[in-house]
C-alpha positions, 0 to 999 in steps of 0.5 A: 289566245292564252299566254304563259312565262316558264321558268325551267331549271336543270341542265337546261343550257348548253343542250339545245334547249331553246332551239328544240323549246323554238321547234316544238312552238313553231310546230304549234302555232305559238308564238313568244321566246326561249332566253337563257338566264343568268342563273342557269334556269331557260325563260320561255313566253309562249302565246296562242291557243289553249293546249297548243300551250299545254303541250309546249308545257308537258314538253317542258317538263322533259325538254330534249334528250340531253337535257335535265330538268328539274323544275317548271315554275309557270307563272301567267303572263301577256301575250302582247310580251310575244313578238310575231314569231317564236325566238330564241335570245 
């Protein structure tokens, strides 16, 4: 079990980034959340299989078609912060 928190910068709000992230994470069997931050970034917490987490990390570098990701910061996280599924907030 692995956990990571991501902060995604760029044009990532208003382009279905959170919903698309939830779809990707759910398909990968991950749990956690994606939420907009007041400074324009999106925060993603993902918990699950190491390989699935790495696949999500790669996807976050570009996101959905209308997003323009300029930077992804990754930090470690506690797997206890995630709920039973993947949510958007």
